[in-house]
C-alpha positions in Angstrom: 38.3 -31.6 69.8 36.7 -28.3 71.0 38.8 -25.2 70.9 39.5 -22.9 73.9 36.9 -20.6 72.5 34.3 -23.3 73.1 35.5 -24.6 76.4 32.9 -23.9 79.1 34.5 -25.0 82.3 37.8 -25.6 84.0 38.2 -27.9 87.0 41.2 -27.4 89.2 42.8 -30.5 90.6 45.3 -30.4 93.5 47.1 -33.7 92.7 48.2 -34.5 96.2 44.6 -34.6 97.3 42.6 -36.0 94.4 43.2 -39.8 94.2 45.9 -42.1 95.5 46.5 -45.2 93.4 49.8 -46.5 94.8 48.9 -46.6 98.5 51.3 -44.0 99.8 48.6 -41.6 101.0 49.4 -39.0 98.4 47.4 -38.4 95.2 49.1 -39.1 91.9 48.8 -38.6 88.2 47.3 -42.1 87.7 44.6 -41.1 90.2 43.6 -38.2 88.0 43.5 -40.4 84.9 41.3 -42.9 86.8 38.7 -40.2 87.5 38.6 -38.5 84.1 35.4 -40.5 83.2 33.8 -39.0 86.3 34.7 -35.5 85.1 33.4 -36.2 81.7 30.1 -37.4 83.2 30.0 -34.2 85.3 30.3 -32.1 82.1 33.8 -30.8 82.7 35.7 -30.0 79.4 39.1 -28.8 80.8 41.2 -29.5 83.8 43.9 -27.5 85.5 46.5 -29.6 87.5 48.5 -27.9 90.2 52.3 -28.5 90.1 53.6 -32.1 89.9 57.2 -31.3 89.0 60.4 -32.3 90.8 60.4 -30.3 94.0 61.7 -30.5 97.6 58.1 -29.6 98.5 58.8 -26.8 100.9 55.8 -25.1 99.2 54.2 -28.4 98.0 55.3 -28.1 94.4 55.4 -24.4 93.8 59.1 -24.6 94.6 60.3 -26.2 91.4 63.7 -27.9 91.1 63.2 -29.1 87.5 60.6 -27.7 85.2 60.7 -30.6 82.8 60.6 -33.6 85.2 57.8 -35.1 87.2 58.3 -35.7 90.9 58.3 -39.4 91.7 55.6 -38.7 94.3 53.2 -38.2 91.4 54.5 -40.7 88.9 56.6 -40.2 85.7 56.3 -38.8 82.2 54.7 -41.9 80.8 52.0 -41.5 83.4 51.4 -37.9 82.4 51.3 -38.9 78.7 48.7 -41.5 79.5 46.7 -38.8 81.3 46.9 -36.5 78.3 45.9 -39.2 75.9 42.8 -40.3 78.0 41.7 -36.7 78.6 41.9 -35.8 74.9 39.9 -39.0 74.0 37.2 -37.6 76.3 37.5 -34.1 74.7 38.9 -32.7 77.9 41.7 -30.1 77.6 44.6 -30.2 80.1 46.1 -27.1 81.6 49.1 -27.2 84.0 50.8 -24.8 86.3 53.7 -22.6 85.2 55.7 -21.0 88.1 57.8 -18.4 86.3 58.7 -15.9 89.0 60.8 -18.1 91.3 62.4 -21.6 91.5 63.4 -23.8 94.4 66.7 -23.1 96.0 67.5 -26.7 94.9 67.2 -25.9 91.2 70.5 -26.3 89.4 70.3 -22.7 88.2 70.3 -21.4 91.8 72.9 -23.9 92.9 75.2 -22.5 90.2 74.2 -18.9 90.9 75.1 -19.0 94.5 78.4 -20.7 93.9 80.2 -17.5 93.0 79.5 -13.9 92.0 80.9 -14.4 88.6 79.0 -17.6 87.7 77.2 -17.4 84.4 73.9 -18.2 86.1 74.4 -15.5 88.8 72.2 -13.0 86.9 69.3 -15.6 86.7 68.4 -14.4 90.2 68.1 -11.0 92.0 71.2 -10.3 94.1 72.0 -7.1 96.0 74.4 -5.7 98.6 73.0 -4.7 102.0 72.2 -1.2 103.0 73.9 0.1 106.1 74.4 -3.4 107.3 70.7 -4.4 106.7 68.6 -5.7 103.9 68.7 -3.8 100.6 65.2 -2.4 101.1 62.0 -2.9 103.1 60.2 -5.4 100.8 58.3 -8.0 102.7 57.8 -11.6 101.8 54.3 -13.1 101.5 55.4 -15.8 103.9 56.4 -13.3 106.5 59.5 -11.3 107.3 61.9 -9.6 104.9 62.0 -10.6 101.2 65.8 -10.7 101.4 68.0 -13.6 102.6 71.7 -13.2 103.2 73.9 -15.8 101.4 77.1 -16.2 103.4 79.0 -17.9 100.6 78.9 -14.9 98.3 78.2 -12.1 100.8 75.1 -10.8 99.1 71.3 -10.9 99.7 69.0 -12.7 97.3 65.4 -11.8 96.8 62.5 -14.2 97.7 59.0 -12.8 97.5 57.7 -16.0 99.1 59.6 -18.6 101.2 63.4 -18.2 101.5 63.6 -21.5 99.7 62.0 -19.8 96.6 64.5 -17.3 95.2 63.0 -14.9 92.7 64.1 -15.2 89.1 65.5 -12.1 87.4 63.0 -11.4 84.6 65.0 -8.4 83.4 67.6 -11.0 82.1 66.5 -12.0 78.6 68.1 -15.4 79.1 65.7 -16.1 82.0 62.7 -15.1 79.8 63.9 -17.5 77.1 64.4 -20.3 79.6 60.8 -20.0 80.8 59.5 -19.8 77.3 61.3 -23.0 76.4 59.7 -24.7 79.4 56.3 -23.7 78.0 57.3 -25.1 74.5 58.4 -28.3 76.2 55.0 -29.0 77.6 53.1 -27.6 74.6 55.1 -29.9 72.3 54.0 -32.9 74.5 50.3 -31.9 74.0 49.4 -29.8 77.0 46.7 -27.4 76.0 47.3 -24.4 78.3 49.2 -22.9 81.2 47.9 -21.4 84.4 50.7 -18.9 85.3 51.4 -18.5 88.9 52.1 -15.2 90.8 52.7 -12.9 87.9 52.7 -9.7 89.9 56.4 -10.2 90.6 57.4 -10.6 87.0 58.6 -7.0 86.9 59.8 -4.8 89.8 61.1 -1.3 90.3 64.6 -1.4 88.7 65.8 1.1 91.4 64.6 -1.2 94.2 63.1 1.6 96.1 61.3 1.1 99.4 57.7 0.2 99.4 55.4 2.9 100.8 53.9 2.6 104.3 50.2 1.6 104.3 48.5 4.4 106.3 45.4 2.2 106.8 47.3 -0.7 108.5 47.5 -0.7 112.3 49.1 -4.1 113.0 52.7 -5.3 113.0 54.7 -2.6 111.3 56.9 -5.2 109.7 54.0 -7.3 108.3 53.3 -7.7 104.6 50.1 -5.6 104.9 52.0 -2.7 106.5 53.2 -1.6 103.1 51.7 -0.5 99.8 53.5 -2.7 97.3 54.2 0.0 94.8 57.9 -1.0 94.1 58.1 -4.8 94.6 55.4 -5.7 92.0 54.0 -4.6 88.7 57.1 -2.7 87.6 57.6 -0.8 84.3 58.0 -4.0 82.2 55.1 -5.8 83.6 52.8 -5.9 80.6 55.8 -6.3 78.2 57.0 -9.4 79.9 53.5 -10.9 80.1 53.0 -10.3 76.4 56.4 -11.9 75.6 55.5 -15.0 77.6 52.1 -15.4 76.1 53.5 -15.0 72.6 54.6 -18.6 72.8 50.9 -19.5 72.3 51.2 -17.9 68.8 53.6 -20.7 67.8 50.9 -23.3 68.2 47.2 -23.9 67.4 44.7 -23.3 70.2 46.9 -22.8 73.3 45.7 -20.7 76.2 47.4 -18.9 79.2 45.5 -17.7 82.2 47.3 -15.6 84.8 46.9 -15.7 88.6 46.4 -12.1 89.5 45.0 -10.4 92.5 44.5 -6.7 92.0 45.7 -4.5 94.9 43.2 -1.8 95.8 46.1 0.2 97.3 47.6 0.5 93.9 44.5 2.2 92.4 41.6 1.1 90.3 41.6 -2.8 90.5 39.9 -3.1 87.1 42.6 -0.9 85.4 45.1 -3.4 86.9 43.0 -6.2 85.5 43.0 -4.5 82.1 46.8 -4.5 82.1 46.8 -8.2 82.3 43.7 -9.0 80.3 44.9 -7.0 77.3 48.5 -8.2 77.4 47.9 -10.8 74.6 44.8 -12.2 72.8 45.5 -15.7 74.0 46.0 -14.8 77.6 43.5 -14.0 80.4 43.3 -13.7 84.2 41.1 -15.2 86.8 38.2 -13.2 88.3 38.8 -13.7 92.0 36.7 -10.9 93.5 34.2 -13.4 94.9 36.8 -14.3 97.5 36.2 -11.0 99.3 33.0 -12.5 100.6 31.0 -9.3 100.2 27.5 -10.7 100.2 25.7 -7.9 98.3 23.6 -8.2 95.2 24.4 -4.8 93.6 28.1 -4.9 94.3 28.5 -8.4 93.0 26.8 -7.4 89.7 29.1 -4.4 89.4 32.2 -6.5 90.0 31.2 -8.9 87.2 30.4 -6.1 84.8 33.7 -4.3 85.6 35.7 -7.4 85.1 34.1 -8.1 81.7 34.7 -4.5 80.6 38.4 -5.0 81.5 38.5 -8.3 79.7 37.3 -6.8 76.5 38.1 -9.6 74.0 40.0 -11.8 76.4 38.4 -15.1 77.4 37.0 -14.5 80.9 37.7 -17.0 83.7 35.3 -16.8 86.7 36.1 -18.8 89.8 35.0 -18.9 93.5 38.1 -20.4 95.1 41.3 -22.4 94.7 44.1 -24.1 96.6 45.1 -20.8 98.3 41.6 -19.7 99.4 39.3 -21.1 102.2 36.6 -23.3 100.7 33.6 -21.3 99.7 31.2 -23.4 101.7 33.2 -22.6 104.9 33.5 -18.9 104.0 29.8 -18.3 103.2 27.9 -21.2 104.5 26.1 -24.0 102.5 23.1 -22.0 101.2 25.1 -18.9 100.1 27.8 -21.1 98.6 25.2 -22.9 96.5 23.8 -19.7 95.2 27.3 -18.4 94.3 28.2 -21.6 92.5 25.0 -21.3 90.6 25.9 -17.7 89.5 29.5 -18.6 88.7 28.4 -21.4 86.4 26.2 -19.0 84.4 28.7 -16.3 83.7 30.4 -15.8 80.3 33.5 -17.6 79.1 35.0 -20.3 81.3 33.6 -21.2 84.8 36.3 -22.5 87.1 35.7 -25.0 89.9 38.0 -26.3 92.7 37.9 -30.0 93.2 35.2 -31.0 95.7 33.3 -27.8 95.5 30.7 -29.7 93.3 29.8 -31.7 96.4 30.1 -28.8 98.9 33.4 -29.9 100.6 34.3 -27.6 103.5 37.6 -26.7 105.1 39.3 -29.6 106.9 39.2 -30.1 110.6 42.9 -30.1 111.3 44.9 -30.1 114.5 48.2 -28.2 114.9 50.0 -31.6 114.4 48.2 -32.1 111.1 49.4 -28.8 109.6 52.2 -29.1 107.0 51.9 -25.8 105.2 55.1 -23.7 105.6 53.2 -20.5 104.8 51.1 -20.9 107.9 51.9 -19.2 111.2 53.5 -21.7 113.7 50.9 -24.3 114.6 48.1 -22.3 113.0 44.9 -24.2 112.4 43.1 -21.0 111.3 45.0 -19.6 108.4 46.6 -22.7 107.0 46.1 -23.4 103.3 46.0 -27.1 104.3 42.4 -26.5 105.3 41.3 -26.3 101.7 43.6 -29.1 100.5 42.2 -32.1 102.3 41.5 -35.3 100.3 38.7 -35.5 97.8 35.7 -37.2 99.2 34.7 -39.9 96.8 32.6 -42.2 99.0 31.7 -42.9 102.7 34.5 -45.5 103.4 37.3 -45.0 106.0 39.5 -42.8 103.8 36.6 -41.5 101.6 37.8 -43.5 98.5 40.9 -41.3 98.2 43.4 -43.9 99.4 43.7 -47.3 101.0 45.9 -45.9 103.7 45.9 -42.9 106.0 46.2 -39.8 103.7 48.8 -37.0 104.0 46.0 -34.8 105.5 43.0 -36.2 107.4 39.7 -36.7 105.6 37.0 -34.5 106.9 34.5 -36.3 109.1 31.6 -35.1 107.0 32.8 -37.3 104.2 30.3 -39.9 105.4 27.5 -37.8 103.9 29.4 -35.3 101.7 30.8 -37.4 99.0 30.4 -38.1 95.3 28.8 -41.6 95.6 26.1 -40.5 98.0 25.2 -37.4 96.1 25.2 -39.2 92.7 22.2 -41.2 94.0 20.2 -38.1 94.9 19.0 -36.0 91.9 18.4 -32.9 94.1 22.1 -32.9 95.4 24.6 -30.1 94.8 26.5 -32.6 92.6 23.6 -33.0 90.2 23.0 -29.2 90.2 26.6 -28.7 89.0 26.1 -31.5 86.4 22.9 -29.9 85.1 24.5 -26.5 84.8 27.7 -27.8 83.2 25.8 -29.6 80.6 23.6 -26.6 80.0 26.7 -24.5 79.5 27.9 -27.0 76.8 24.5 -27.1 75.0 23.4 -23.4 75.3 25.8 -21.0 73.5 24.0 -18.0 75.2 25.4 -19.1 78.6 29.0 -19.1 77.4 29.1 -16.5 74.6 26.1 -14.3 75.2 26.4 -10.7 76.4 25.9 -9.9 80.1 23.9 -7.0 81.4 22.9 -6.4 85.0 19.2 -5.5 85.1 17.1 -3.6 87.6 14.8 -6.1 89.5 13.2 -3.4 91.6 14.4 -5.3 94.7 17.8 -4.5 96.1 18.2 -8.0 97.5 17.9 -9.7 94.1 20.6 -9.6 91.5 19.2 -9.8 88.0 21.4 -10.6 85.0 20.3 -10.8 81.3 22.3 -12.9 78.9 21.7 -12.5 75.2 23.0 -14.1 72.0 21.1 -13.5 68.7 17.5 -14.2 69.3 18.1 -16.2 72.5 17.8 -14.6 75.9 18.4 -16.0 79.3 17.8 -14.4 82.7 19.6 -15.2 86.0 18.3 -14.1 89.4 20.0 -14.6 92.7 18.3 -13.8 96.0 21.0 -12.5 98.4 18.5 -12.1 101.3 17.9 -14.5 104.2 14.1 -14.5 103.4 12.0 -15.0 100.3 11.9 -12.1 97.9 9.7 -11.1 95.0 10.4 -9.2 91.8 9.0 -8.7 88.3 10.4 -10.4 85.3 10.6 -8.5 82.0 8.9 -11.1 79.7 7.5 -14.6 79.5 10.1 -17.1 80.3 10.5 -20.8 81.1 12.4 -22.0 84.3 15.4 -24.0 83.1 17.3 -24.6 86.3 17.2 -23.4 89.9 19.0 -24.1 93.2 15.6 -24.9 94.9 12.7 -27.2 93.9 10.4 -25.5 91.3 7.5 -25.9 93.6 9.1 -23.4 96.0 9.1 -20.7 93.3 5.8 -18.8 92.9 4.9 -17.1 89.7 1.9 -14.7 89.6 1.0 -11.8 87.3 4.5 -11.5 85.9 6.1 -11.6 89.4 8.3 -14.3 90.8 8.8 -15.1 94.5 11.9 -17.2 95.2 13.3 -18.6 98.5 16.2 -17.1 100.4 19.6 -17.7 98.7 17.8 -19.1 95.7 19.3 -18.9 92.2 17.1 -19.3 89.1 17.8 -19.5 85.4 15.0 -18.5 82.9 15.0 -18.8 79.2 13.1 -17.0 76.4 13.9 -18.2 72.9 13.5 -16.0 69.9 11.1 -18.5 68.2 8.7 -17.8 71.0 8.8 -14.0 70.4 6.9 -14.4 67.1 4.1 -16.3 68.8 3.5 -13.7 71.5 0.1 -11.9 71.3 
């Protein structure tokens, strides 16, 4: 089986929405197993599965009540073992979610902790007395409002950086750190290949619990999350130390990987210095590149962001992605043409390219009514900001429920499933699905695309991003046209077109100059063996 060093792609699966095999309208582990052959055909060599653990589902699995048990909604341990076995037969690695910074308020640890102030589990969580009859400080929850909830039973506030049903674990307690490391060992012992680690910024906080500073650039609700610079509630003095300790579990095994969810905060300074803190924490740990989500459609700036991330990564395995279960779908953010170009670029960057389920066919945000929304993080009745929009069922075919289920799914299937689906696109060689498949197989067969160096090159045209990839005597060139009109530019040497987002007939080559359509991506290759034959 290939090692993480040779893994080229990671495909994120939101299990509730991937494939329902038991007819309850909710995706399950057996549904993932059923579709592994499809993923192997596509060229995927690793999958990341969002949480499937026992949970009251106030945050759809990111509120965990038992780290070692599978919620019956998704199946059982035997189902997961079968998934692992089939994936490994197909040479597909399996990564799962680890949620280390908080639990559900239904977790036995928290139930014990809130039973009395002198309970042995009390210090597993963060408890504080109020300040002048109010919350201990001004920290704000990502879900809205204060990060503190008063517990009448013991007369203290507990900290929750997310929903009040998700109390923060106290990582300054060595017992908590050991508990989480043992959770990792449990799944690694079963055969899981890696962990995607959720929301790591809260793993260390200001030990003095000082107030967060006001954000002078924010002019909205003064109590909103964005009204503050989060200089005390996150990335405290033990941040890198705790990350390193957690990742050290990988050292006890052969070929295990951790990748951290991390969104740098520009208010806290240089975002790539923040990245560096995470990316250099441990050799077997990395962090997702999520800067594409800012939707700044600009050739030069995009190239700079990629180079800066790679410099921060140093020797860490880079993970490039365009979206996930918390971000609006890229096709809805950017439009179909720009999204296709960005996918093309993302699949040609070094390390591991990450895809969110359905992006390979161009799925867009769901069309949901206020009654459809189930996400507790959304404003009341919001059909604009809800994360449910990017979590609608996978569109496998053009039948009533898109091949996802035999019954009405937990979220409505998008109406465009009649044309935007796997089965339809599989029959059309020029589809987005086949573009993904071609690029994924190229990543597996061309080491320069995964392991080669990356250099942004001057194209002489500010609308066209040029990237040179090099490994030994092999060189590849990637060009992306960010303009809404065709653009031309000179290429540095004789090359062969290997792949593009548009038909080759629409690309004009003349006297060392290329003209490519708007929002076109093109991959060119010059192999070392050709260098010796040049006149």
